[in-house]
N, CA, C and O atoms as a GROMACS GRO file, in nm:
protein
  332
    1MET      N    1  -5.073  17.245  10.840
    1MET     CA    2  -4.952  17.324  10.845
    1MET      C    3  -4.989  17.470  10.873
    1MET      O    4  -5.074  17.526  10.804
    2PRO      N    5  -4.928  17.530  10.973
    2PRO     CA    6  -4.960  17.669  11.001
    2PRO      C    7  -4.913  17.760  10.888
    2PRO      O    8  -4.813  17.730  10.821
    3PRO      N    9  -4.982  17.869  10.866
    3PRO     CA   10  -4.940  17.960  10.759
    3PRO      C   11  -4.808  18.029  10.795
    3PRO      O   12  -4.778  18.051  10.912
    4LEU      N   13  -4.732  18.060  10.692
    4LEU     CA   14  -4.609  18.135  10.713
    4LEU      C   15  -4.643  18.280  10.739
    4LEU      O   16  -4.750  18.327  10.701
    5PRO      N   17  -4.553  18.352  10.804
    5PRO     CA   18  -4.579  18.495  10.828
    5PRO      C   19  -4.589  18.571  10.696
    5PRO      O   20  -4.530  18.532  10.595
    6ARG      N   21  -4.664  18.679  10.698
    6ARG     CA   22  -4.676  18.764  10.578
    6ARG      C   23  -4.544  18.833  10.551
    6ARG      O   24  -4.462  18.852  10.641
    7ARG      N   25  -4.526  18.871  10.426
    7ARG     CA   26  -4.403  18.942  10.386
    7ARG      C   27  -4.382  19.062  10.477
    7ARG      O   28  -4.473  19.141  10.500
    8GLY      N   29  -4.261  19.074  10.528
    8GLY     CA   30  -4.225  19.185  10.615
    8GLY      C   31  -4.234  19.154  10.763
    8GLY      O   32  -4.169  19.222  10.843
    9GLU      N   33  -4.314  19.055  10.803
    9GLU     CA   34  -4.326  19.022  10.945
    9GLU      C   35  -4.199  18.956  10.998
    9GLU      O   36  -4.154  18.984  11.109
   10VAL      N   37  -4.142  18.867  10.919
   10VAL     CA   38  -4.018  18.798  10.953
   10VAL      C   39  -3.930  18.806  10.828
   10VAL      O   40  -3.935  18.716  10.744
   11PRO      N   41  -3.851  18.910  10.816
   11PRO     CA   42  -3.774  18.931  10.692
   11PRO      C   43  -3.690  18.812  10.647
   11PRO      O   44  -3.672  18.791  10.528
   12LEU      N   45  -3.638  18.734  10.740
   12LEU     CA   46  -3.555  18.618  10.702
   12LEU      C   47  -3.637  18.510  10.631
   12LEU      O   48  -3.579  18.423  10.565
   13LEU      N   49  -3.768  18.514  10.643
   13LEU     CA   50  -3.853  18.416  10.576
   13LEU      C   51  -3.925  18.475  10.454
   13LEU      O   52  -4.004  18.406  10.390
   14ASP      N   53  -3.898  18.600  10.421
   14ASP     CA   54  -3.965  18.666  10.310
   14ASP      C   55  -3.942  18.596  10.176
   14ASP      O   56  -4.026  18.605  10.087
   15HIS      N   57  -3.830  18.526  10.160
   15HIS     CA   58  -3.803  18.460  10.032
   15HIS      C   59  -3.905  18.350  10.001
   15HIS      O   60  -3.909  18.302   9.888
   16MET      N   61  -3.985  18.311  10.097
   16MET     CA   62  -4.086  18.208  10.074
   16MET      C   63  -4.225  18.265  10.052
   16MET      O   64  -4.317  18.190  10.017
   17ALA      N   65  -4.242  18.394  10.070
   17ALA     CA   66  -4.376  18.455  10.071
   17ALA      C   67  -4.456  18.433   9.944
   17ALA      O   68  -4.577  18.410   9.951
   18ALA      N   69  -4.394  18.439   9.829
   18ALA     CA   70  -4.469  18.432   9.704
   18ALA      C   71  -4.461  18.296   9.635
   18ALA      O   72  -4.517  18.279   9.527
   19ASP      N   73  -4.394  18.200   9.695
   19ASP     CA   74  -4.373  18.071   9.629
   19ASP      C   75  -4.458  17.962   9.695
   19ASP      O   76  -4.417  17.904   9.795
   20GLN      N   77  -4.573  17.936   9.640
   20GLN     CA   78  -4.664  17.835   9.696
   20GLN      C   79  -4.602  17.696   9.696
   20GLN      O   80  -4.622  17.620   9.791
   21HIS      N   81  -4.526  17.662   9.592
   21HIS     CA   82  -4.460  17.531   9.585
   21HIS      C   83  -4.367  17.514   9.704
   21HIS      O   84  -4.370  17.411   9.773
   22LEU      N   85  -4.286  17.614   9.728
   22LEU     CA   86  -4.187  17.610   9.835
   22LEU      C   87  -4.255  17.601   9.971
   22LEU      O   88  -4.206  17.531  10.060
   23GLN      N   89  -4.366  17.670   9.988
   23GLN     CA   90  -4.435  17.675  10.118
   23GLN      C   91  -4.493  17.541  10.159
   23GLN      O   92  -4.517  17.518  10.277
   24LYS      N   93  -4.516  17.452  10.065
   24LYS     CA   94  -4.581  17.325  10.095
   24LYS      C   95  -4.483  17.208  10.096
   24LYS      O   96  -4.524  17.092  10.092
   25ARG      N   97  -4.356  17.238  10.101
   25ARG     CA   98  -4.254  17.134  10.095
   25ARG      C   99  -4.171  17.133  10.223
   25ARG      O  100  -4.185  17.219  10.310
   26TYR      N  101  -4.084  17.034  10.230
   26TYR     CA  102  -3.998  17.019  10.347
   26TYR      C  103  -3.916  17.145  10.374
   26TYR      O  104  -3.893  17.181  10.489
   27TYR      N  105  -3.871  17.212  10.269
   27TYR     CA  106  -3.787  17.330  10.288
   27TYR      C  107  -3.853  17.433  10.381
   27TYR      O  108  -3.785  17.492  10.464
   28ALA      N  109  -3.981  17.453  10.368
   28ALA     CA  110  -4.050  17.553  10.452
   28ALA      C  111  -4.038  17.515  10.599
   28ALA      O  112  -4.015  17.602  10.684
   29VAL      N  113  -4.052  17.389  10.630
   29VAL     CA  114  -4.038  17.342  10.768
   29VAL      C  115  -3.895  17.365  10.815
   29VAL      O  116  -3.873  17.416  10.925
   30ALA      N  117  -3.798  17.328  10.731
   30ALA     CA  118  -3.657  17.346  10.767
   30ALA      C  119  -3.624  17.494  10.788
   30ALA      O  120  -3.550  17.528  10.879
   31ALA      N  121  -3.679  17.580  10.704
   31ALA     CA  122  -3.652  17.724  10.715
   31ALA      C  123  -3.709  17.781  10.845
   31ALA      O  124  -3.643  17.862  10.911
   32VAL      N  125  -3.827  17.740  10.882
   32VAL     CA  126  -3.887  17.787  11.008
   32VAL      C  127  -3.805  17.734  11.126
   32VAL      O  128  -3.780  17.807  11.222
   33LEU      N  129  -3.764  17.607  11.119
   33LEU     CA  130  -3.679  17.553  11.226
   33LEU      C  131  -3.549  17.632  11.237
   33LEU      O  132  -3.504  17.662  11.348
   34ARG      N  133  -3.489  17.664  11.123
   34ARG     CA  134  -3.366  17.742  11.124
   34ARG      C  135  -3.389  17.879  11.189
   34ARG      O  136  -3.308  17.925  11.269
   35TYR      N  137  -3.499  17.942  11.154
   35TYR     CA  138  -3.529  18.072  11.212
   35TYR      C  139  -3.542  18.061  11.364
   35TYR      O  140  -3.487  18.144  11.437
   36LEU      N  141  -3.613  17.961  11.412
   36LEU     CA  142  -3.631  17.943  11.556
   36LEU      C  143  -3.498  17.911  11.624
   36LEU      O  144  -3.471  17.960  11.733
   37LEU      N  145  -3.416  17.830  11.559
   37LEU     CA  146  -3.287  17.794  11.618
   37LEU      C  147  -3.193  17.914  11.628
   37LEU      O  148  -3.108  17.919  11.717
   38ARG      N  149  -3.207  18.009  11.537
   38ARG     CA  150  -3.124  18.130  11.547
   38ARG      C  151  -3.149  18.201  11.680
   38ARG      O  152  -3.058  18.262  11.736
   39CYS      N  153  -3.273  18.193  11.730
   39CYS     CA  154  -3.308  18.256  11.857
   39CYS      C  155  -3.278  18.166  11.976
   39CYS      O  156  -3.225  18.212  12.078
   40ILE      N  157  -3.310  18.040  11.964
   40ILE     CA  158  -3.299  17.946  12.076
   40ILE      C  159  -3.155  17.903  12.101
   40ILE      O  160  -3.109  17.900  12.215
   41ASN      N  161  -3.084  17.870  11.992
   41ASN     CA  162  -2.948  17.817  12.005
   41ASN      C  163  -2.865  17.867  11.887
   41ASN      O  164  -2.843  17.792  11.792
   42PRO      N  165  -2.819  17.990  11.891
   42PRO     CA  166  -2.748  18.048  11.777
   42PRO      C  167  -2.618  17.977  11.739
   42PRO      O  168  -2.568  17.997  11.629
   43THR      N  169  -2.564  17.896  11.827
   43THR     CA  170  -2.438  17.828  11.796
   43THR      C  171  -2.458  17.686  11.744
   43THR      O  172  -2.361  17.612  11.727
   44THR      N  173  -2.581  17.647  11.720
   44THR     CA  174  -2.607  17.512  11.672
   44THR      C  175  -2.538  17.487  11.538
   44THR      O  176  -2.521  17.579  11.458
   45THR      N  177  -2.501  17.363  11.515
   45THR     CA  178  -2.441  17.324  11.387
   45THR      C  179  -2.545  17.261  11.296
   45THR      O  180  -2.511  17.211  11.188
   46TRP      N  181  -2.670  17.262  11.336
   46TRP     CA  182  -2.775  17.198  11.257
   46TRP      C  183  -2.782  17.249  11.112
   46TRP      O  184  -2.795  17.167  11.021
   47PRO      N  185  -2.774  17.379  11.086
   47PRO     CA  186  -2.782  17.423  10.947
   47PRO      C  187  -2.670  17.367  10.860
   47PRO      O  188  -2.692  17.332  10.744
   48THR      N  189  -2.551  17.359  10.914
   48THR     CA  190  -2.439  17.302  10.839
   48THR      C  191  -2.459  17.154  10.817
   48THR      O  192  -2.434  17.103  10.707
   49ARG      N  193  -2.505  17.085  10.918
   49ARG     CA  194  -2.529  16.941  10.904
   49ARG      C  195  -2.641  16.915  10.804
   49ARG      O  196  -2.633  16.818  10.727
   50LEU      N  197  -2.744  16.999  10.803
   50LEU     CA  198  -2.851  16.983  10.705
   50LEU      C  199  -2.797  17.003  10.564
   50LEU      O  200  -2.826  16.924  10.474
   51ALA      N  201  -2.719  17.110  10.543
   51ALA     CA  202  -2.662  17.137  10.411
   51ALA      C  203  -2.573  17.022  10.366
   51ALA      O  204  -2.576  16.982  10.250
   52ASP      N  205  -2.493  16.968  10.458
   52ASP     CA  206  -2.407  16.854  10.425
   52ASP      C  207  -2.491  16.732  10.387
   52ASP      O  208  -2.458  16.661  10.292
   53LEU      N  209  -2.598  16.708  10.460
   53LEU     CA  210  -2.685  16.594  10.430
   53LEU      C  211  -2.752  16.611  10.294
   53LEU      O  212  -2.754  16.517  10.215
   54VAL      N  213  -2.805  16.728  10.268
   54VAL     CA  214  -2.871  16.754  10.139
   54VAL      C  215  -2.772  16.736  10.024
   54VAL      O  216  -2.808  16.686   9.918
   55ALA      N  217  -2.647  16.776  10.046
   55ALA     CA  218  -2.544  16.762   9.942
   55ALA      C  219  -2.511  16.617   9.912
   55ALA      O  220  -2.458  16.587   9.804
   56THR      N  221  -2.541  16.526  10.003
   56THR     CA  222  -2.510  16.385   9.981
   56THR      C  223  -2.623  16.308   9.914
   56THR      O  224  -2.608  16.190   9.882
   57LEU      N  225  -2.735  16.374   9.893
   57LEU     CA  226  -2.847  16.303   9.829
   57LEU      C  227  -2.804  16.257   9.690
   57LEU      O  228  -2.751  16.337   9.613
   58PRO      N  229  -2.827  16.131   9.658
   58PRO     CA  230  -2.782  16.081   9.528
   58PRO      C  231  -2.862  16.141   9.413
   58PRO      O  232  -2.980  16.174   9.426
   59ALA      N  233  -2.796  16.154   9.302
   59ALA     CA  234  -2.864  16.204   9.181
   59ALA      C  235  -2.956  16.095   9.128
   59ALA      O  236  -2.920  15.977   9.124
   60ALA      N  237  -3.074  16.135   9.088
   60ALA     CA  238  -3.170  16.041   9.031
   60ALA      C  239  -3.242  16.113   8.918
   60ALA      O  240  -3.273  16.232   8.930
   61PRO      N  241  -3.269  16.044   8.809
   61PRO     CA  242  -3.338  16.109   8.697
   61PRO      C  243  -3.473  16.168   8.739
   61PRO      O  244  -3.557  16.100   8.797
   62GLY      N  245  -3.492  16.296   8.709
   62GLY     CA  246  -3.620  16.361   8.736
   62GLY      C  247  -3.644  16.398   8.880
   62GLY      O  248  -3.754  16.442   8.915
   63ILE      N  249  -3.544  16.381   8.966
   63ILE     CA  250  -3.562  16.413   9.108
   63ILE      C  251  -3.449  16.506   9.149
   63ILE      O  252  -3.332  16.482   9.118
   64SER      N  253  -3.484  16.613   9.220
   64SER     CA  254  -3.384  16.705   9.270
   64SER      C  255  -3.430  16.760   9.404
   64SER      O  256  -3.543  16.736   9.447
   65ILE      N  257  -3.342  16.835   9.469
   65ILE     CA  258  -3.383  16.894   9.596
   65ILE      C  259  -3.491  16.998   9.576
   65ILE      O  260  -3.560  17.036   9.671
   66ARG      N  261  -3.507  17.045   9.453
   66ARG     CA  262  -3.617  17.140   9.423
   66ARG      C  263  -3.752  17.074   9.451
   66ARG      O  264  -3.847  17.143   9.487
   67HIS      N  265  -3.761  16.944   9.434
   67HIS     CA  266  -3.886  16.874   9.465
   67HIS      C  267  -3.920  16.880   9.614
   67HIS      O  268  -4.036  16.865   9.652
   68MET      N  269  -3.819  16.901   9.697
   68MET     CA  270  -3.842  16.917   9.841
   68MET      C  271  -3.859  17.065   9.876
   68MET      O  272  -3.875  17.099   9.993
   69GLY      N  273  -3.857  17.151   9.775
   69GLY     CA  274  -3.881  17.293   9.795
   69GLY      C  275  -3.757  17.377   9.813
   69GLY      O  276  -3.767  17.499   9.826
   70PHE      N  277  -3.640  17.316   9.814
   70PHE     CA  278  -3.516  17.393   9.832
   70PHE      C  279  -3.493  17.481   9.710
   70PHE      O  280  -3.479  17.431   9.599
   71PRO      N  281  -3.488  17.615   9.731
   71PRO     CA  282  -3.461  17.703   9.617
   71PRO      C  283  -3.313  17.697   9.579
   71PRO      O  284  -3.228  17.666   9.661
   72GLN      N  285  -3.286  17.728   9.455
   72GLN     CA  286  -3.148  17.730   9.410
   72GLN      C  287  -3.069  17.831   9.493
   72GLN      O  288  -3.116  17.943   9.514
   73GLY      N  289  -2.953  17.793   9.540
   73GLY     CA  290  -2.869  17.882   9.619
   73GLY      C  291  -2.918  17.903   9.762
   73GLY      O  292  -2.883  18.003   9.824
   74TRP      N  293  -2.996  17.812   9.814
   74TRP     CA  294  -3.058  17.829   9.945
   74TRP      C  295  -2.956  17.851  10.056
   74TRP      O  296  -2.984  17.926  10.149
   75THR      N  297  -2.841  17.788  10.050
   75THR     CA  298  -2.743  17.804  10.159
   75THR      C  299  -2.682  17.944  10.162
   75THR      O  300  -2.621  17.982  10.262
   76GLY      N  301  -2.697  18.021  10.055
   76GLY     CA  302  -2.646  18.157  10.051
   76GLY      C  303  -2.744  18.260  10.103
   76GLY      O  304  -2.707  18.377  10.120
   77LEU      N  305  -2.867  18.220  10.129
   77LEU     CA  306  -2.966  18.313  10.183
   77LEU      C  307  -2.929  18.355  10.325
   77LEU      O  308  -2.868  18.278  10.399
   78SER      N  309  -2.964  18.476  10.362
   78SER     CA  310  -2.933  18.529  10.496
   78SER      C  311  -2.976  18.434  10.607
   78SER      O  312  -2.907  18.421  10.708
   79LEU      N  313  -3.089  18.371  10.590
   79LEU     CA  314  -3.142  18.280  10.691
   79LEU      C  315  -3.042  18.170  10.726
   79LEU      O  316  -3.030  18.132  10.842
   80TRP      N  317  -2.971  18.120  10.627
   80TRP     CA  318  -2.885  18.004  10.646
   80TRP      C  319  -2.740  18.040  10.677
   80TRP      O  320  -2.662  17.952  10.713
   81ARG      N  321  -2.704  18.164  10.665
   81ARG     CA  322  -2.567  18.204  10.700
   81ARG      C  323  -2.555  18.216  10.850
   81ARG      O  324  -2.655  18.232  10.921
   82ASP      N  325  -2.433  18.208  10.899
   82ASP     CA  326  -2.410  18.218  11.044
   82ASP      C  327  -2.461  18.350  11.098
   82ASP      O  328  -2.461  18.452  11.029
   83VAL      N  329  -2.504  18.346  11.221
   83VAL     CA  330  -2.559  18.465  11.287
   83VAL      C  331  -2.448  18.566  11.313
   83VAL      O  332  -2.474  18.673  11.368
   0.00000   0.00000   0.00000
């Protein structure tokens, strides 16, 4: 897995800079994809579809989206809001 940019290089990804758990999970990949899509296709509905999909994950004892690296309130971060 390529390293994430250092804090300040890509401000929209700064929320991941200090969290090693988050950097090694699916969320980091999704966040980088979201960042790239903001440049490549700013009108994509992928972020909304991802949030909808994550919201449908069934509840299971001892398992949460945090295990995939999603921080609490992730959809409210600047990265995930509309451009």
